[in-house]
Structures are given as C-alpha cells and as structure tokens.
C-alpha positions, 0 to 999 in steps of 0.5 A: 568118608573123606572128600575126594582128592584134588587132582589136576589135570583132571583124570579121564576116569576116577572111581573112589573105592573102600579103604585107604593105604597108609605110608609110615616110616618105610614102604617097599617098592618094586617095578620094571626098568621103565619105572625107575625114574618114577620110583625115584621121584616118589622116593625122593618126595617121600623122604624129603617131605615125610622121612618115609624110606622107600626100600626095594623088594620083590613085587609080591612083597611090595606096597608100591608096585609099578607093573608093565602093561603093553596094552596101554597107550604110550603115555597112559597109566592105570593107578589102583590104590587099595588097603594093602598096596598101590599099583601103577600100570603103564607101557612106558617110562612117560606113563609111569611118570604121569602115574607117579605125579598123580600118586603124589597128588593123592598124598595131600598137602606137604608132599612137595616140600623140600624138608620136614621137621620130623617123620609123618604118616601119609594116608592115600584114599583107595581109588582106581584111576584110568588116564591118558592125554587128549593131545600128544603135544603139551608144551611150553615155549621158553625164550631164553634169548631175550633174557637168559635163565641159568640151568638151575632155573630150567631144571626147576621149570622142568620139574613144574612141567612134569607136575602138570604132565607137560611133555614138550619144552620148546627151547628158543635159544637164539634171537637178535638179542642173544645166542645161548648154545655152545657151537664148537665150530663157531666159538664167537657165537658164545664169545660175542653173541651171548652178551649184549651191553645193555637192554631196552626197558619198557614199551616196544617203540623207539622212545623206550629207554635202555639200561646200562647193565650188560646181560648174557649167558649161554649153555655149554654142551655139558649144560645141554646134556644135563637139561636134555637128560633131566627132561627125559627123566621127567617125560619131557622132550626138549625141542631146540629152536634157532631162528633164521633167516630173520631174528639173527642179529646176534649171530651177525654181530659175531660173524659179520659176513653172515649179514647183507653187505653195506652199499659200499660192499663191506660186511655190516658192523652191528652189535648184539641188539639191545632193543626188542622187536624185530631187527632189520638185519636178516642173514644173507642168502649166500651158500656159505651162510647156509653152510654155516648153519648146516654146521650149527645144525649138525652140532644141535642134532648131536645135543638134542635127540628131538625129532622136531627141530625149530628153524623159526622163519618168522618176522623176516624183514625183506627190505634189506634183500630188496635193496641189495643187488646181489640178493636180486641176482641170487633170486634170479639165478635160483629161479625166484620171482623176488628177493623176499622169496629167499626167506623160503629158499633159505629154510628149504636148504636147512629143512632138507639138511635136517630131513636127511638126518631123520628130523622134522622142521618146526616153523612159525606160521609165516612158513604158510606164505611158502607155496610148498612147505615140505615135511614141516609142523606149523606153529600157529601163532597169529590167532587161529588163522595160521592153524586153520590155514595149515589144516586146510593145506594138510599140514600138521600144526601146534596151536599157540594163538597169541590172543589165548596162549601168549603168556607174556601178555597181560593177565587183566586190565588192572593198571597194576599189572607189572607187564601190561602188554598185548591183549588180556589173556586171563585164566578163563581165556586159557581154560576156554581155549581149544587147539582144534578150531571150530568147524574142523573136519575129522581129517583136519582135527587129526593133524592138530598135534596139540598146543603150547603156551609161548613165554617171550621174555623181553620184559621178564628178566628174572625167574620171579617174573617167569613164575608170575606169568606162567602160573596158574595160567599153565595149570589151566592149559595143562588141563585143557591139553591132558583132559580135553577142552570144554571143562567146567571152569568154576569146578576147575577154579575150586580145585585150583585153590587147593592145587596152588598150595602145591605150587607154594610148597615148591616156592612158585611165586604165582599170580594170585587171583586177588590181584597183581603181585609186586614181583618186579624189582623195578617200576612197572614196564610200559608196553603196547596194550591192545583190545581183542578187536584191534588184535583181530584186525591186525591178525586179519591184515597180517595173514591176508597172504596165507588165508 
C-alpha cells in the first residue's frame, strides 16, 4: 500500500480505505451552484498540470461529485474517495473550496504546475476526510502602504492563501508613506498621496540613508472590484484598513487642511513621508476632517462588502494636539479631559458612521486605552497583553502578537538574514502559538475570533521579499488556525518537506530550512534587533495603561 498522502493543514479526521481513483484524459463532474468555483479550480489545475479535461454531467454519471449537505458547518466539508467516484459534500462555497484544495493535495506532485509537456494520469488514494476549521478568522495582514504590490501579486497571494485555507486578507491600504485606494471624492489622495519621492533604507533611526528612487502606485476602483471578487471565489474576505487619526501624513500631504495648523495658523506643508516608523503629524480633530473621512468610508464600504472595517487607531502621537491651542479648545467643548483623548473621540465618530451602515470596527489594541470602545474587534498586537485585556473587558479579539506572528521579524539569529529586525520569530515559534491565551475562561475563549500574521513591508520592496518572509511560516500558522494549536512540530516538519514542493511548483521563493536565501537585490538591511526579554519589557511598559 502506498504511504498516506501529505495534507497541510492537517485534517480533523482522515481514514484510509481500500482502492484508488484514477484520472486519465477526462473526467465528468457534477455539482450544485455553490460548488462552481471549486469545480473551476479543480478543472483548471487538472488541465494545466496534466491535460485532463473536466466535462459536466448528471450526478449519477459523474466521477467528481460536489453535493450540498446543509447539516455541515459553514466552512466544513466531507471528502470521500472511492474506486468509482470522488464526493465532496459541503454547505457553502467556502466549504467546497476547502474540499477542493484537499482533493488537489491528494493528487500528489505536479498538480500545481502551470503547464505540462504531455498528458499524464493521476491516481488518488481512496479515503474519507471529515474536516472543519478550529478558528473562524484565519488571516494574513498585507501592508501595501509602505511598499505597493501590483494587482497580479495580490491575486497570486490570494491563490496561496486559499491553498492553505486562510479566509481573511487584512488589506492595510493607507499610512504615512502612501495611500493606495482610489477615492473619487478626493482625487488628490491618489494624484499626490500614492507616490513618495524616495524611501528610507535600513534601520529605524535617524541615521538610516534614503534612496533617490520614487515609489508608489494605487488600486483603482476596478482593481479593488477584481481583488474582492477573486478573493471571494477563493473563500477569502478582504478586510480593508485606513489608518486614522495617526499614520496619516500621506493624506495630509495631499490635503493640508487635514493636519494640525502651524504655530502661526497656516496649514502644515508636508510630503508623503519617505521615512519609516511613526510620523509626528496626526490629523486634526475638526468636524470637517471627520466628515472628509466619512466620505472616504462611504466609498470604501461600496468597494468592500466585509463586515469588518479597519480604522487603525494605533501609534497616534498626541504631542501636536497638546501643543495646539485649538485642540485644547476642542477637547474642552467635547467634555474631554485632555487633547490626547481626541484620538478616541475621532475613532468614535467614524465607528458610529460605519455601524450605522451595518459594519463593525477593527482596531489595534491601543483602542483599549479608551474607556468604552463600542462594537469593536481588537487586534491584539503588543504581545499577549492586548489579547488578555480585551478578553477581560468582554471584547472580541483577533490575536496577532508581534513576538509570535509579525512576519516582518527575522527568522533566525543568522547574520545573513536579509531583514534582521525585531525578535526571532522562527517556524517553531509560529507553530507553537495559540490564539487563546493560557488561563482564559471558556467565556473569554469564545471571544477569540482567531488570529492573523502581520506582514509590514518597510523593508520588503518586492514580491520575492514577501515570499521569503511569509513562507513557510504561513504554512505553520495555517495549520494552527485550521487544525488547532498543540500539534507535533516534528511531524508537521516532515509533512512540510513534501508540501514545500507544492510551493516550488507555484514559483514561491520561500525561505529554506538550511539558511537564508539571497533574495535581496541590495545589501542586507540593517534594523533594530531585540531579544525576547527586551521585547517583553517593552510590551509591559507600552501596555501599562491598559493592563
């Protein structure tokens, strides 16, 4: 008998049965309407990789059958392979998609290649699989504000996410260094804010040099429609984020009246920021500025059907408000004790706006410094402190602790790592992560929606760099979120050796276990390196106000 197939993420139930199913030249398929995208994916892979044609037929005559089963959970599926047919049962398009991905993994090497020199047969081992995800939010956050990725690369990432059963792309579209989404009401956001004249290279301090290469780009409304539709066909929701009221220098560069006036009352004159880190130019808290962003959000809600809408709220410098007499007056009139509270007043206004349209605010864990955040899902990024605090306060949370799930952080202590930033987040660290913190009560655990990896791109200026930092760490997180934490790392690592051949077939330039790859087209990037103890002390200090 052949060895059991390598499946990743690991299914909940796998039973090997007698026999095998052979595909040769052509196969007939039948399925319900919800399975159309799953059938299309299997058809495209079979033809591209093996020149096996998929024809449509009535269910009883089909070799591939996609059957509705309303008793199954939304993303669950049952896959049965026998000598005469393959059946995938699910209750939704997402479930059928997950079943299709597992079916393709059962087909062995070669199925993810884009073309073949000639027709070949495929043998699928007979088996029964019952499967469903452990967590509902299985995400990757992609920062396209610091370094823009063209549409083709975003679609490629969505394909890779679907291969690993991810279901959320958190799309970080705006920051100090660029604005990446077309807003018809405010055209200068793309005419001006989508390009910067140069970029910092290297470490996060004032000594880092800058190159003289302009960088930019943005997604048109048609681009966004394509990305959202393509993601939906792969069972993925695109969650947009605009970051306010900090991380907004790019917007202020296009519309200076959004910023805090200078000491002599003039609008600030700033450029789209070429440096990385945290800009010292937050938005002002005037009502017209809030209305500006209500208009932005109205267009964003048209483009993105996601219930969750990211509003940022992180790393807001309060110093400019504290130095501004008008901000003190606004705080007094609004019954606030200090101008720094304008941060949460601003977010409250936009939160109320999207809630009135049936949407829900997603915000970084700085929102926990607010006394009464309402209707918000917290992104817990500062270690586990944000996650634990949100759960104590009864707020839903998506875990993304930087010391375990920041994929821009270095992957080893090897000095050859091309991006030596932060603490070491290696494959074993990712696989050992658990979105639910130790000691959480059952009620608190129920509030954990899932987790995501965050890929900030200050030092990642190409798709090659993105590949290197995501894979195979994203393989490990995919298994944690789908199969549940607590798996055997060594057993996972053995399966990963085979799974990496699938990534190679898709052209992914993943990081190899035997050491860093020289993907960078420029010398290694210097960055701030920390150890875990230093980072924990920093987290404790940063979160003292919310713990």
